[in-house]
C-alpha positions in Angstrom: 89.0 59.1 -7.1 88.6 62.7 -6.3 90.0 64.6 -3.3 86.8 64.4 -1.1 86.6 60.6 -1.4 90.3 60.4 -0.6 89.7 62.5 2.5 86.7 60.4 3.5 88.6 57.2 3.2 91.5 58.6 5.2 89.0 59.7 7.9 87.4 56.2 8.0 90.7 54.4 8.2 91.8 56.7 11.1 88.5 56.1 12.9 89.0 52.3 12.5 92.5 52.5 14.1 91.3 54.5 17.1 91.2 52.7 20.4 87.8 51.5 21.4 86.8 52.2 24.9 84.3 50.0 26.5 82.4 51.5 29.5 82.5 49.5 32.7 78.9 50.4 33.6 76.4 53.2 33.6 77.4 56.6 34.8 76.5 57.5 38.4 74.1 60.2 37.1 72.2 57.6 35.0 72.0 55.3 38.0 70.5 58.1 40.1 67.9 58.9 37.5 66.9 55.3 37.1 66.6 54.8 40.9 64.6 58.0 41.2 62.2 56.9 38.5 61.9 53.5 40.0 61.1 54.9 43.4 58.5 57.2 42.1 56.9 54.3 40.1 56.8 52.1 43.1 54.0 54.1 44.6 51.8 53.7 41.5 52.2 49.9 41.7 51.2 49.9 45.4 48.2 52.1 44.6 47.0 49.5 42.0 47.3 46.7 44.7 45.0 48.7 47.0 42.2 48.3 44.5 42.8 44.5 44.1 40.1 43.4 46.6 37.5 45.6 44.7 38.5 43.8 41.5 38.1 40.4 43.1 34.7 41.3 44.3 33.7 42.5 40.9 34.9 39.3 39.4 32.9 37.2 41.9 29.8 39.2 41.2 30.2 38.9 37.4 30.7 35.1 37.7 27.6 34.9 39.9 25.5 36.9 37.4 26.7 34.6 34.6 25.6 31.5 36.6 22.2 33.0 37.3 21.8 33.9 33.6 22.7 30.3 32.6 20.3 28.8 35.2 17.4 31.1 34.0 18.0 30.6 30.3 19.0 26.9 30.4 15.7 25.6 29.2 15.8 27.9 26.2 19.3 26.9 25.4 18.7 23.2 25.5 15.3 23.3 23.9 14.3 20.2 21.8 15.0 21.2 18.2 13.9 17.8 16.8 10.4 19.1 16.5 9.2 18.8 12.9 7.8 22.4 12.9 11.1 23.8 13.9 12.9 21.9 11.1 10.4 23.1 8.5 10.4 26.8 9.5 14.2 27.1 9.9 14.9 27.9 6.2 12.1 30.4 6.3 13.5 32.1 9.4 16.9 32.3 7.8 15.7 33.9 4.6 14.0 36.7 6.5 17.3 37.8 8.1 18.6 41.1 6.9 
């Protein structure tokens, strides 16, 4: 073992014997910074809630448009596909797809 490894091992043994201090809690400066950031972020959350009625109205309008579209296109969606012509032309329609 060379001298540098011996010094390193001695340093590590000394560090292992050192008393370990456990902090009781965050420092007062850290607490102040966290509270300041929380207070500044609280306004942004309240601003989002001011737009909540607009979002609700948009959701109601979107649901209404979806219902109208379903009512208008319901006959096309539930069309009777048991027709013999449809069954015969289905393979031809599928081969013409890109």
